[in-house]
PAMI-219041 format. One record per residue (C-alpha): residue number from 0; chain; residue in one letter; y, z, x. Coordinates in steps of 0.25 Angstrom, whole numbers, plus 2048, in hexadecimal, padded with zeros to 3 digits. Layout:
<rec><i>NUM</i><ch>A</ch><aa>a</aa><Y>Y</Y><Z>Z</Z><X>X</X></rec>
...
//
This chain:
<rec><i>0</i><ch>A</ch><aa>m</aa><Y>1CA</Y><Z>369</Z><X>405</X></rec>
<rec><i>1</i><ch>A</ch><aa>f</aa><Y>1D8</Y><Z>368</Z><X>404</X></rec>
<rec><i>2</i><ch>A</ch><aa>s</aa><Y>1DA</Y><Z>36B</Z><X>412</X></rec>
<rec><i>3</i><ch>A</ch><aa>v</aa><Y>1D1</Y><Z>360</Z><X>416</X></rec>
<rec><i>4</i><ch>A</ch><aa>w</aa><Y>1DA</Y><Z>356</Z><X>40F</X></rec>
<rec><i>5</i><ch>A</ch><aa>t</aa><Y>1E6</Y><Z>35C</Z><X>414</X></rec>
<rec><i>6</i><ch>A</ch><aa>e</aa><Y>1E1</Y><Z>35A</Z><X>423</X></rec>
<rec><i>7</i><ch>A</ch><aa>l</aa><Y>1DD</Y><Z>34C</Z><X>41F</X></rec>
<rec><i>8</i><ch>A</ch><aa>i</aa><Y>1EB</Y><Z>349</Z><X>419</X></rec>
<rec><i>9</i><ch>A</ch><aa>a</aa><Y>1F2</Y><Z>34E</Z><X>425</X></rec>
<rec><i>10</i><ch>A</ch><aa>l</aa><Y>1EA</Y><Z>346</Z><X>42E</X></rec>
<rec><i>11</i><ch>A</ch><aa>v</aa><Y>1EC</Y><Z>339</Z><X>427</X></rec>
<rec><i>12</i><ch>A</ch><aa>l</aa><Y>1FB</Y><Z>33C</Z><X>428</X></rec>
<rec><i>13</i><ch>A</ch><aa>i</aa><Y>1FB</Y><Z>33F</Z><X>437</X></rec>
<rec><i>14</i><ch>A</ch><aa>f</aa><Y>1F3</Y><Z>332</Z><X>438</X></rec>
<rec><i>15</i><ch>A</ch><aa>a</aa><Y>1FC</Y><Z>32A</Z><X>430</X></rec>
<rec><i>16</i><ch>A</ch><aa>f</aa><Y>209</Y><Z>330</Z><X>437</X></rec>
<rec><i>17</i><ch>A</ch><aa>m</aa><Y>203</Y><Z>32D</Z><X>444</X></rec>
<rec><i>18</i><ch>A</ch><aa>l</aa><Y>200</Y><Z>31E</Z><X>441</X></rec>
<rec><i>19</i><ch>A</ch><aa>l</aa><Y>20E</Y><Z>31E</Z><X>43B</X></rec>
<rec><i>20</i><ch>A</ch><aa>p</aa><Y>216</Y><Z>319</Z><X>449</X></rec>
<rec><i>21</i><ch>A</ch><aa>f</aa><Y>20B</Y><Z>30D</Z><X>44B</X></rec>
<rec><i>22</i><ch>A</ch><aa>l</aa><Y>20C</Y><Z>309</Z><X>43C</X></rec>
<rec><i>23</i><ch>A</ch><aa>p</aa><Y>216</Y><Z>2FD</Z><X>440</X></rec>
<rec><i>24</i><ch>A</ch><aa>a</aa><Y>20E</Y><Z>2F8</Z><X>44C</X></rec>
<rec><i>25</i><ch>A</ch><aa>l</aa><Y>201</Y><Z>2F8</Z><X>444</X></rec>
<rec><i>26</i><ch>A</ch><aa>l</aa><Y>209</Y><Z>2F0</Z><X>438</X></rec>
<rec><i>27</i><ch>A</ch><aa>e</aa><Y>20F</Y><Z>2E7</Z><X>442</X></rec>
<rec><i>28</i><ch>A</ch><aa>l</aa><Y>200</Y><Z>2E5</Z><X>448</X></rec>
<rec><i>29</i><ch>A</ch><aa>y</aa><Y>1F8</Y><Z>2E2</Z><X>43C</X></rec>
<rec><i>30</i><ch>A</ch><aa>s</aa><Y>204</Y><Z>2DB</Z><X>434</X></rec>
<rec><i>31</i><ch>A</ch><aa>p</aa><Y>20D</Y><Z>2D4</Z><X>43E</X></rec>
<rec><i>32</i><ch>A</ch><aa>r</aa><Y>21A</Y><Z>2CF</Z><X>438</X></rec>
<rec><i>33</i><ch>A</ch><aa>d</aa><Y>218</Y><Z>2C4</Z><X>442</X></rec>
<rec><i>34</i><ch>A</ch><aa>p</aa><Y>209</Y><Z>2BF</Z><X>444</X></rec>
<rec><i>35</i><ch>A</ch><aa>e</aa><Y>20D</Y><Z>2B6</Z><X>44E</X></rec>
<rec><i>36</i><ch>A</ch><aa>a</aa><Y>215</Y><Z>2C2</Z><X>457</X></rec>
<rec><i>37</i><ch>A</ch><aa>l</aa><Y>207</Y><Z>2C9</Z><X>457</X></rec>
<rec><i>38</i><ch>A</ch><aa>c</aa><Y>200</Y><Z>2BC</Z><X>45D</X></rec>
<rec><i>39</i><ch>A</ch><aa>l</aa><Y>20B</Y><Z>2BA</Z><X>468</X></rec>
<rec><i>40</i><ch>A</ch><aa>d</aa><Y>20A</Y><Z>2C7</Z><X>46C</X></rec>
<rec><i>41</i><ch>A</ch><aa>e</aa><Y>1FB</Y><Z>2C7</Z><X>46D</X></rec>
<rec><i>42</i><ch>A</ch><aa>n</aa><Y>1FC</Y><Z>2BA</Z><X>475</X></rec>
<rec><i>43</i><ch>A</ch><aa>e</aa><Y>207</Y><Z>2C1</Z><X>47E</X></rec>
<rec><i>44</i><ch>A</ch><aa>r</aa><Y>1FE</Y><Z>2CC</Z><X>481</X></rec>
<rec><i>45</i><ch>A</ch><aa>l</aa><Y>1F1</Y><Z>2C3</Z><X>484</X></rec>
<rec><i>46</i><ch>A</ch><aa>s</aa><Y>1F9</Y><Z>2B9</Z><X>48D</X></rec>
<rec><i>47</i><ch>A</ch><aa>p</aa><Y>1FF</Y><Z>2BD</Z><X>49A</X></rec>
<rec><i>48</i><ch>A</ch><aa>p</aa><Y>20E</Y><Z>2BD</Z><X>49B</X></rec>
<rec><i>49</i><ch>A</ch><aa>d</aa><Y>214</Y><Z>2B0</Z><X>4A0</X></rec>
<rec><i>50</i><ch>A</ch><aa>t</aa><Y>21E</Y><Z>2B5</Z><X>4AA</X></rec>
<rec><i>51</i><ch>A</ch><aa>e</aa><Y>21F</Y><Z>2A8</Z><X>4B1</X></rec>
<rec><i>52</i><ch>A</ch><aa>s</aa><Y>22D</Y><Z>2A2</Z><X>4B1</X></rec>
<rec><i>53</i><ch>A</ch><aa>e</aa><Y>231</Y><Z>293</Z><X>4AE</X></rec>
<rec><i>54</i><ch>A</ch><aa>e</aa><Y>235</Y><Z>291</Z><X>4BB</X></rec>
<rec><i>55</i><ch>A</ch><aa>e</aa><Y>229</Y><Z>295</Z><X>4C1</X></rec>
<rec><i>56</i><ch>A</ch><aa>k</aa><Y>221</Y><Z>28D</Z><X>4B6</X></rec>
<rec><i>57</i><ch>A</ch><aa>n</aa><Y>228</Y><Z>280</Z><X>4BB</X></rec>
<rec><i>58</i><ch>A</ch><aa>e</aa><Y>226</Y><Z>284</Z><X>4C9</X></rec>
<rec><i>59</i><ch>A</ch><aa>g</aa><Y>218</Y><Z>284</Z><X>4C8</X></rec>
<rec><i>60</i><ch>A</ch><aa>e</aa><Y>216</Y><Z>276</Z><X>4C2</X></rec>
<rec><i>61</i><ch>A</ch><aa>g</aa><Y>209</Y><Z>270</Z><X>4C6</X></rec>
<rec><i>62</i><ch>A</ch><aa>s</aa><Y>201</Y><Z>27E</Z><X>4C8</X></rec>
<rec><i>63</i><ch>A</ch><aa>g</aa><Y>1F5</Y><Z>277</Z><X>4C5</X></rec>
<rec><i>64</i><ch>A</ch><aa>m</aa><Y>1F7</Y><Z>26E</Z><X>4D1</X></rec>
<rec><i>65</i><ch>A</ch><aa>f</aa><Y>1F2</Y><Z>27A</Z><X>4DA</X></rec>
<rec><i>66</i><ch>A</ch><aa>l</aa><Y>1E5</Y><Z>27E</Z><X>4E0</X></rec>
<rec><i>67</i><ch>A</ch><aa>q</aa><Y>1E4</Y><Z>28C</Z><X>4E7</X></rec>
<rec><i>68</i><ch>A</ch><aa>a</aa><Y>1D7</Y><Z>28B</Z><X>4F1</X></rec>
<rec><i>69</i><ch>A</ch><aa>d</aa><Y>1D5</Y><Z>296</Z><X>4FA</X></rec>
<rec><i>70</i><ch>A</ch><aa>d</aa><Y>1E2</Y><Z>296</Z><X>503</X></rec>
<rec><i>71</i><ch>A</ch><aa>e</aa><Y>1E5</Y><Z>289</Z><X>500</X></rec>
<rec><i>72</i><ch>A</ch><aa>c</aa><Y>1ED</Y><Z>283</Z><X>4F4</X></rec>
<rec><i>73</i><ch>A</ch><aa>v</aa><Y>1EC</Y><Z>276</Z><X>4F0</X></rec>
<rec><i>74</i><ch>A</ch><aa>v</aa><Y>1F7</Y><Z>26F</Z><X>4E8</X></rec>
<rec><i>75</i><ch>A</ch><aa>f</aa><Y>1F5</Y><Z>261</Z><X>4E1</X></rec>
<rec><i>76</i><ch>A</ch><aa>p</aa><Y>1FE</Y><Z>255</Z><X>4DF</X></rec>
<rec><i>77</i><ch>A</ch><aa>g</aa><Y>208</Y><Z>258</Z><X>4D3</X></rec>
<rec><i>78</i><ch>A</ch><aa>a</aa><Y>20B</Y><Z>267</Z><X>4D6</X></rec>
<rec><i>79</i><ch>A</ch><aa>l</aa><Y>218</Y><Z>26C</Z><X>4D5</X></rec>
<rec><i>80</i><ch>A</ch><aa>f</aa><Y>21D</Y><Z>278</Z><X>4DB</X></rec>
<rec><i>81</i><ch>A</ch><aa>k</aa><Y>227</Y><Z>281</Z><X>4E2</X></rec>
<rec><i>82</i><ch>A</ch><aa>h</aa><Y>21E</Y><Z>28B</Z><X>4EB</X></rec>
<rec><i>83</i><ch>A</ch><aa>l</aa><Y>210</Y><Z>28B</Z><X>4F0</X></rec>
<rec><i>84</i><ch>A</ch><aa>t</aa><Y>20A</Y><Z>294</Z><X>4FA</X></rec>
<rec><i>85</i><ch>A</ch><aa>a</aa><Y>1FD</Y><Z>293</Z><X>4FF</X></rec>
<rec><i>86</i><ch>A</ch><aa>s</aa><Y>1F5</Y><Z>295</Z><X>50D</X></rec>
<rec><i>87</i><ch>A</ch><aa>c</aa><Y>1F2</Y><Z>285</Z><X>50C</X></rec>
<rec><i>88</i><ch>A</ch><aa>i</aa><Y>1F9</Y><Z>27C</Z><X>502</X></rec>
<rec><i>89</i><ch>A</ch><aa>r</aa><Y>1F4</Y><Z>26F</Z><X>502</X></rec>
<rec><i>90</i><ch>A</ch><aa>i</aa><Y>1F7</Y><Z>263</Z><X>4F9</X></rec>
<rec><i>91</i><ch>A</ch><aa>a</aa><Y>1EB</Y><Z>25C</Z><X>4F2</X></rec>
<rec><i>92</i><ch>A</ch><aa>g</aa><Y>1E9</Y><Z>24E</Z><X>4F0</X></rec>
<rec><i>93</i><ch>A</ch><aa>y</aa><Y>1E8</Y><Z>248</Z><X>4FE</X></rec>
<rec><i>94</i><ch>A</ch><aa>s</aa><Y>1DC</Y><Z>23E</Z><X>4FF</X></rec>
<rec><i>95</i><ch>A</ch><aa>g</aa><Y>1DF</Y><Z>236</Z><X>50D</X></rec>
<rec><i>96</i><ch>A</ch><aa>s</aa><Y>1DA</Y><Z>239</Z><X>51A</X></rec>
<rec><i>97</i><ch>A</ch><aa>y</aa><Y>1DF</Y><Z>243</Z><X>524</X></rec>
<rec><i>98</i><ch>A</ch><aa>p</aa><Y>1E5</Y><Z>240</Z><X>530</X></rec>
<rec><i>99</i><ch>A</ch><aa>s</aa><Y>1E1</Y><Z>244</Z><X>53E</X></rec>
<rec><i>100</i><ch>A</ch><aa>l</aa><Y>1EA</Y><Z>246</Z><X>54A</X></rec>
<rec><i>101</i><ch>A</ch><aa>s</aa><Y>1F1</Y><Z>239</Z><X>54E</X></rec>
<rec><i>102</i><ch>A</ch><aa>e</aa><Y>1EC</Y><Z>233</Z><X>55C</X></rec>
<rec><i>103</i><ch>A</ch><aa>k</aa><Y>1F6</Y><Z>22A</Z><X>55D</X></rec>
<rec><i>104</i><ch>A</ch><aa>y</aa><Y>200</Y><Z>232</Z><X>563</X></rec>
<rec><i>105</i><ch>A</ch><aa>s</aa><Y>201</Y><Z>239</Z><X>570</X></rec>
<rec><i>106</i><ch>A</ch><aa>m</aa><Y>20A</Y><Z>245</Z><X>56A</X></rec>
<rec><i>107</i><ch>A</ch><aa>e</aa><Y>213</Y><Z>246</Z><X>577</X></rec>
<rec><i>108</i><ch>A</ch><aa>q</aa><Y>21E</Y><Z>24E</Z><X>578</X></rec>
<rec><i>109</i><ch>A</ch><aa>y</aa><Y>22B</Y><Z>249</Z><X>573</X></rec>
<rec><i>110</i><ch>A</ch><aa>a</aa><Y>239</Y><Z>24D</Z><X>575</X></rec>
<rec><i>111</i><ch>A</ch><aa>p</aa><Y>242</Y><Z>247</Z><X>569</X></rec>
<rec><i>112</i><ch>A</ch><aa>e</aa><Y>24E</Y><Z>23E</Z><X>56D</X></rec>
<rec><i>113</i><ch>A</ch><aa>e</aa><Y>257</Y><Z>242</Z><X>563</X></rec>
<rec><i>114</i><ch>A</ch><aa>a</aa><Y>256</Y><Z>251</Z><X>565</X></rec>
<rec><i>115</i><ch>A</ch><aa>q</aa><Y>25B</Y><Z>25A</Z><X>570</X></rec>
<rec><i>116</i><ch>A</ch><aa>w</aa><Y>251</Y><Z>266</Z><X>575</X></rec>
<rec><i>117</i><ch>A</ch><aa>y</aa><Y>256</Y><Z>273</Z><X>576</X></rec>
<rec><i>118</i><ch>A</ch><aa>p</aa><Y>24B</Y><Z>27A</Z><X>57F</X></rec>
<rec><i>119</i><ch>A</ch><aa>e</aa><Y>24F</Y><Z>288</Z><X>57E</X></rec>
<rec><i>120</i><ch>A</ch><aa>q</aa><Y>24D</Y><Z>288</Z><X>56F</X></rec>
<rec><i>121</i><ch>A</ch><aa>r</aa><Y>242</Y><Z>27D</Z><X>570</X></rec>
<rec><i>122</i><ch>A</ch><aa>y</aa><Y>247</Y><Z>274</Z><X>565</X></rec>
<rec><i>123</i><ch>A</ch><aa>w</aa><Y>24C</Y><Z>264</Z><X>562</X></rec>
<rec><i>124</i><ch>A</ch><aa>y</aa><Y>25A</Y><Z>263</Z><X>55C</X></rec>
<rec><i>125</i><ch>A</ch><aa>s</aa><Y>260</Y><Z>256</Z><X>557</X></rec>
<rec><i>126</i><ch>A</ch><aa>k</aa><Y>26C</Y><Z>253</Z><X>54E</X></rec>
<rec><i>127</i><ch>A</ch><aa>k</aa><Y>264</Y><Z>246</Z><X>54A</X></rec>
<rec><i>128</i><ch>A</ch><aa>d</aa><Y>258</Y><Z>242</Z><X>545</X></rec>
<rec><i>129</i><ch>A</ch><aa>i</aa><Y>24C</Y><Z>245</Z><X>54E</X></rec>
<rec><i>130</i><ch>A</ch><aa>i</aa><Y>241</Y><Z>23B</Z><X>54D</X></rec>
<rec><i>131</i><ch>A</ch><aa>i</aa><Y>233</Y><Z>23F</Z><X>554</X></rec>
<rec><i>132</i><ch>A</ch><aa>p</aa><Y>22A</Y><Z>234</Z><X>556</X></rec>
<rec><i>133</i><ch>A</ch><aa>p</aa><Y>21B</Y><Z>233</Z><X>552</X></rec>
<rec><i>134</i><ch>A</ch><aa>g</aa><Y>210</Y><Z>23A</Z><X>55B</X></rec>
<rec><i>135</i><ch>A</ch><aa>v</aa><Y>218</Y><Z>244</Z><X>563</X></rec>
<rec><i>136</i><ch>A</ch><aa>c</aa><Y>21C</Y><Z>252</Z><X>566</X></rec>
<rec><i>137</i><ch>A</ch><aa>v</aa><Y>228</Y><Z>25A</Z><X>566</X></rec>
<rec><i>138</i><ch>A</ch><aa>d</aa><Y>229</Y><Z>268</Z><X>56A</X></rec>
<rec><i>139</i><ch>A</ch><aa>g</aa><Y>234</Y><Z>272</Z><X>565</X></rec>
<rec><i>140</i><ch>A</ch><aa>d</aa><Y>23C</Y><Z>274</Z><X>558</X></rec>
<rec><i>141</i><ch>A</ch><aa>m</aa><Y>245</Y><Z>268</Z><X>552</X></rec>
<rec><i>142</i><ch>A</ch><aa>v</aa><Y>252</Y><Z>269</Z><X>54C</X></rec>
<rec><i>143</i><ch>A</ch><aa>s</aa><Y>259</Y><Z>25C</Z><X>547</X></rec>
<rec><i>144</i><ch>A</ch><aa>e</aa><Y>265</Y><Z>25B</Z><X>53E</X></rec>
<rec><i>145</i><ch>A</ch><aa>g</aa><Y>25F</Y><Z>24D</Z><X>538</X></rec>
<rec><i>146</i><ch>A</ch><aa>n</aa><Y>251</Y><Z>249</Z><X>534</X></rec>
<rec><i>147</i><ch>A</ch><aa>i</aa><Y>245</Y><Z>24D</Z><X>53D</X></rec>
<rec><i>148</i><ch>A</ch><aa>i</aa><Y>239</Y><Z>242</Z><X>53D</X></rec>
<rec><i>149</i><ch>A</ch><aa>l</aa><Y>22C</Y><Z>246</Z><X>544</X></rec>
<rec><i>150</i><ch>A</ch><aa>g</aa><Y>223</Y><Z>23A</Z><X>547</X></rec>
<rec><i>151</i><ch>A</ch><aa>e</aa><Y>215</Y><Z>238</Z><X>543</X></rec>
<rec><i>152</i><ch>A</ch><aa>s</aa><Y>20B</Y><Z>242</Z><X>549</X></rec>
<rec><i>153</i><ch>A</ch><aa>s</aa><Y>216</Y><Z>248</Z><X>552</X></rec>
<rec><i>154</i><ch>A</ch><aa>v</aa><Y>218</Y><Z>257</Z><X>554</X></rec>
<rec><i>155</i><ch>A</ch><aa>i</aa><Y>223</Y><Z>260</Z><X>554</X></rec>
<rec><i>156</i><ch>A</ch><aa>s</aa><Y>220</Y><Z>26E</Z><X>55A</X></rec>
<rec><i>157</i><ch>A</ch><aa>g</aa><Y>22B</Y><Z>277</Z><X>554</X></rec>
<rec><i>158</i><ch>A</ch><aa>a</aa><Y>234</Y><Z>278</Z><X>548</X></rec>
<rec><i>159</i><ch>A</ch><aa>v</aa><Y>23B</Y><Z>26B</Z><X>542</X></rec>
<rec><i>160</i><ch>A</ch><aa>k</aa><Y>249</Y><Z>26D</Z><X>53B</X></rec>
<rec><i>161</i><ch>A</ch><aa>a</aa><Y>252</Y><Z>260</Z><X>535</X></rec>
<rec><i>162</i><ch>A</ch><aa>g</aa><Y>25F</Y><Z>260</Z><X>52F</X></rec>
<rec><i>163</i><ch>A</ch><aa>c</aa><Y>259</Y><Z>255</Z><X>525</X></rec>
<rec><i>164</i><ch>A</ch><aa>d</aa><Y>24A</Y><Z>251</Z><X>525</X></rec>
<rec><i>165</i><ch>A</ch><aa>i</aa><Y>23D</Y><Z>254</Z><X>52C</X></rec>
<rec><i>166</i><ch>A</ch><aa>e</aa><Y>233</Y><Z>248</Z><X>52C</X></rec>
<rec><i>167</i><ch>A</ch><aa>l</aa><Y>224</Y><Z>24A</Z><X>532</X></rec>
<rec><i>168</i><ch>A</ch><aa>r</aa><Y>21C</Y><Z>23E</Z><X>532</X></rec>
<rec><i>169</i><ch>A</ch><aa>a</aa><Y>20D</Y><Z>23D</Z><X>531</X></rec>
<rec><i>170</i><ch>A</ch><aa>q</aa><Y>206</Y><Z>247</Z><X>537</X></rec>
<rec><i>171</i><ch>A</ch><aa>a</aa><Y>212</Y><Z>24D</Z><X>540</X></rec>
<rec><i>172</i><ch>A</ch><aa>r</aa><Y>214</Y><Z>25B</Z><X>541</X></rec>
<rec><i>173</i><ch>A</ch><aa>v</aa><Y>21E</Y><Z>266</Z><X>543</X></rec>
<rec><i>174</i><ch>A</ch><aa>k</aa><Y>218</Y><Z>273</Z><X>549</X></rec>
<rec><i>175</i><ch>A</ch><aa>g</aa><Y>224</Y><Z>27C</Z><X>543</X></rec>
<rec><i>176</i><ch>A</ch><aa>c</aa><Y>22E</Y><Z>27C</Z><X>538</X></rec>
<rec><i>177</i><ch>A</ch><aa>c</aa><Y>234</Y><Z>271</Z><X>531</X></rec>
<rec><i>178</i><ch>A</ch><aa>t</aa><Y>243</Y><Z>271</Z><X>52A</X></rec>
<rec><i>179</i><ch>A</ch><aa>a</aa><Y>24B</Y><Z>267</Z><X>524</X></rec>
<rec><i>180</i><ch>A</ch><aa>n</aa><Y>251</Y><Z>261</Z><X>517</X></rec>
<rec><i>181</i><ch>A</ch><aa>n</aa><Y>243</Y><Z>259</Z><X>515</X></rec>
<rec><i>182</i><ch>A</ch><aa>i</aa><Y>237</Y><Z>259</Z><X>51C</X></rec>
<rec><i>183</i><ch>A</ch><aa>r</aa><Y>22C</Y><Z>24F</Z><X>51B</X></rec>
<rec><i>184</i><ch>A</ch><aa>l</aa><Y>21F</Y><Z>24F</Z><X>520</X></rec>
<rec><i>185</i><ch>A</ch><aa>f</aa><Y>216</Y><Z>241</Z><X>521</X></rec>
<rec><i>186</i><ch>A</ch><aa>y</aa><Y>207</Y><Z>240</Z><X>520</X></rec>
<rec><i>187</i><ch>A</ch><aa>a</aa><Y>200</Y><Z>24C</Z><X>527</X></rec>
<rec><i>188</i><ch>A</ch><aa>a</aa><Y>20D</Y><Z>251</Z><X>52D</X></rec>
<rec><i>189</i><ch>A</ch><aa>g</aa><Y>20E</Y><Z>261</Z><X>52F</X></rec>
<rec><i>190</i><ch>A</ch><aa>i</aa><Y>217</Y><Z>26C</Z><X>531</X></rec>
<rec><i>191</i><ch>A</ch><aa>s</aa><Y>211</Y><Z>279</Z><X>536</X></rec>
<rec><i>192</i><ch>A</ch><aa>g</aa><Y>21E</Y><Z>281</Z><X>533</X></rec>
<rec><i>193</i><ch>A</ch><aa>c</aa><Y>226</Y><Z>283</Z><X>526</X></rec>
<rec><i>194</i><ch>A</ch><aa>v</aa><Y>22B</Y><Z>277</Z><X>520</X></rec>
<rec><i>195</i><ch>A</ch><aa>v</aa><Y>23A</Y><Z>279</Z><X>519</X></rec>
<rec><i>196</i><ch>A</ch><aa>a</aa><Y>243</Y><Z>26E</Z><X>514</X></rec>
<rec><i>197</i><ch>A</ch><aa>s</aa><Y>251</Y><Z>270</Z><X>50C</X></rec>
<rec><i>198</i><ch>A</ch><aa>q</aa><Y>24C</Y><Z>264</Z><X>502</X></rec>
<rec><i>199</i><ch>A</ch><aa>r</aa><Y>23D</Y><Z>25E</Z><X>503</X></rec>
<rec><i>200</i><ch>A</ch><aa>i</aa><Y>230</Y><Z>25F</Z><X>509</X></rec>
<rec><i>201</i><ch>A</ch><aa>h</aa><Y>227</Y><Z>253</Z><X>509</X></rec>
<rec><i>202</i><ch>A</ch><aa>m</aa><Y>219</Y><Z>255</Z><X>50D</X></rec>
<rec><i>203</i><ch>A</ch><aa>m</aa><Y>210</Y><Z>249</Z><X>50D</X></rec>
<rec><i>204</i><ch>A</ch><aa>e</aa><Y>201</Y><Z>248</Z><X>50E</X></rec>
<rec><i>205</i><ch>A</ch><aa>l</aa><Y>1FA</Y><Z>252</Z><X>516</X></rec>
<rec><i>206</i><ch>A</ch><aa>s</aa><Y>207</Y><Z>258</Z><X>51C</X></rec>
<rec><i>207</i><ch>A</ch><aa>w</aa><Y>206</Y><Z>266</Z><X>51F</X></rec>
<rec><i>208</i><ch>A</ch><aa>a</aa><Y>20E</Y><Z>273</Z><X>522</X></rec>
<rec><i>209</i><ch>A</ch><aa>g</aa><Y>208</Y><Z>281</Z><X>529</X></rec>
<rec><i>210</i><ch>A</ch><aa>d</aa><Y>1FC</Y><Z>284</Z><X>52B</X></rec>
<rec><i>211</i><ch>A</ch><aa>q</aa><Y>1F1</Y><Z>28E</Z><X>527</X></rec>
<rec><i>212</i><ch>A</ch><aa>e</aa><Y>1F6</Y><Z>299</Z><X>532</X></rec>
<rec><i>213</i><ch>A</ch><aa>s</aa><Y>205</Y><Z>295</Z><X>531</X></rec>
<rec><i>214</i><ch>A</ch><aa>p</aa><Y>209</Y><Z>294</Z><X>522</X></rec>
<rec><i>215</i><ch>A</ch><aa>v</aa><Y>216</Y><Z>28E</Z><X>51F</X></rec>
<rec><i>216</i><ch>A</ch><aa>s</aa><Y>221</Y><Z>28A</Z><X>515</X></rec>
<rec><i>217</i><ch>A</ch><aa>v</aa><Y>225</Y><Z>27D</Z><X>510</X></rec>
<rec><i>218</i><ch>A</ch><aa>v</aa><Y>233</Y><Z>27F</Z><X>509</X></rec>
<rec><i>219</i><ch>A</ch><aa>a</aa><Y>23C</Y><Z>274</Z><X>503</X></rec>
<rec><i>220</i><ch>A</ch><aa>n</aa><Y>243</Y><Z>271</Z><X>4F7</X></rec>
<rec><i>221</i><ch>A</ch><aa>e</aa><Y>239</Y><Z>267</Z><X>4F3</X></rec>
<rec><i>222</i><ch>A</ch><aa>v</aa><Y>22C</Y><Z>265</Z><X>4F8</X></rec>
<rec><i>223</i><ch>A</ch><aa>l</aa><Y>223</Y><Z>259</Z><X>4F6</X></rec>
<rec><i>224</i><ch>A</ch><aa>l</aa><Y>213</Y><Z>25B</Z><X>4FC</X></rec>
<rec><i>225</i><ch>A</ch><aa>l</aa><Y>209</Y><Z>24E</Z><X>4FB</X></rec>
<rec><i>226</i><ch>A</ch><aa>p</aa><Y>1F9</Y><Z>250</Z><X>4FB</X></rec>
<rec><i>227</i><ch>A</ch><aa>g</aa><Y>1F4</Y><Z>256</Z><X>507</X></rec>
<rec><i>228</i><ch>A</ch><aa>v</aa><Y>1FF</Y><Z>25F</Z><X>50B</X></rec>
<rec><i>229</i><ch>A</ch><aa>r</aa><Y>1FC</Y><Z>26D</Z><X>510</X></rec>
<rec><i>230</i><ch>A</ch><aa>i</aa><Y>206</Y><Z>278</Z><X>512</X></rec>
<rec><i>231</i><ch>A</ch><aa>y</aa><Y>200</Y><Z>286</Z><X>517</X></rec>
<rec><i>232</i><ch>A</ch><aa>g</aa><Y>20A</Y><Z>290</Z><X>511</X></rec>
<rec><i>233</i><ch>A</ch><aa>g</aa><Y>215</Y><Z>28D</Z><X>506</X></rec>
<rec><i>234</i><ch>A</ch><aa>i</aa><Y>21D</Y><Z>283</Z><X>4FF</X></rec>
<rec><i>235</i><ch>A</ch><aa>n</aa><Y>22A</Y><Z>286</Z><X>4F9</X></rec>
<rec><i>236</i><ch>A</ch><aa>a</aa><Y>235</Y><Z>27D</Z><X>4F1</X></rec>
<rec><i>237</i><ch>A</ch><aa>h</aa><Y>241</Y><Z>27F</Z><X>4EB</X></rec>
<rec><i>238</i><ch>A</ch><aa>k</aa><Y>23F</Y><Z>273</Z><X>4E2</X></rec>
<rec><i>239</i><ch>A</ch><aa>h</aa><Y>230</Y><Z>270</Z><X>4E2</X></rec>
<rec><i>240</i><ch>A</ch><aa>v</aa><Y>224</Y><Z>26D</Z><X>4E9</X></rec>
<rec><i>241</i><ch>A</ch><aa>k</aa><Y>21E</Y><Z>260</Z><X>4E5</X></rec>
<rec><i>242</i><ch>A</ch><aa>v</aa><Y>210</Y><Z>25A</Z><X>4E8</X></rec>
<rec><i>243</i><ch>A</ch><aa>s</aa><Y>20D</Y><Z>24D</Z><X>4E6</X></rec>
<rec><i>244</i><ch>A</ch><aa>d</aa><Y>203</Y><Z>243</Z><X>4E8</X></rec>
<rec><i>245</i><ch>A</ch><aa>a</aa><Y>20C</Y><Z>237</Z><X>4ED</X></rec>
<rec><i>246</i><ch>A</ch><aa>d</aa><Y>216</Y><Z>236</Z><X>4F8</X></rec>
<rec><i>247</i><ch>A</ch><aa>e</aa><Y>222</Y><Z>238</Z><X>4F0</X></rec>
<rec><i>248</i><ch>A</ch><aa>e</aa><Y>22C</Y><Z>236</Z><X>4FC</X></rec>
<rec><i>249</i><ch>A</ch><aa>y</aa><Y>237</Y><Z>242</Z><X>4FA</X></rec>
<rec><i>250</i><ch>A</ch><aa>i</aa><Y>237</Y><Z>23F</Z><X>4EB</X></rec>
<rec><i>251</i><ch>A</ch><aa>l</aa><Y>233</Y><Z>24E</Z><X>4E6</X></rec>
//
């Protein structure tokens, strides 16, 4: 009988010594010194960690203005962001009619009077502004130290580079890349290549850049997009990309 009690006491002592290292933790669990601390720890355990920086939060302003549908990303007026990439980025909100190809122009070949042609390199060059009249075609790249203005429905088959600004009037097209300080695309104008501006890019209703088979990049310090704009590829702005439902001219 004595030996049985001895064994029981020994087992109790062994069990007590085994629990001794865990005693502080058990006391804190059932009688915490700071009851709110336990709730905070539990909330942190149940909720995912917030690893987004303040800069990233600001960068995503207007995130509720985006709708992903298949390969198309629809962006609504009011959105403000810096970077976006998709097979097709479309700005919502356009309710007007869609243009058809103009039949009032003959689309004849045109040689810019202000520029000199370099046949070996196949490009036009001018120190002055180059103004292309409406409804003509120009073959070859084009470089100007001033401005380049492409008239309504005209087409340049080549890259375009201006020391100042580039303007594409309604339904004008550039079959190549565009580089300038400021680039402005009027109604339904389009650029098949990349669009790069050191300052601003302003794309008005139904203007476009790139296509499904050839995604491009639209890059500038500031970008303003209006309803109906389509960009196939990506947009990157150092300051911001602003989507508006009204023509704000160059005020971003």
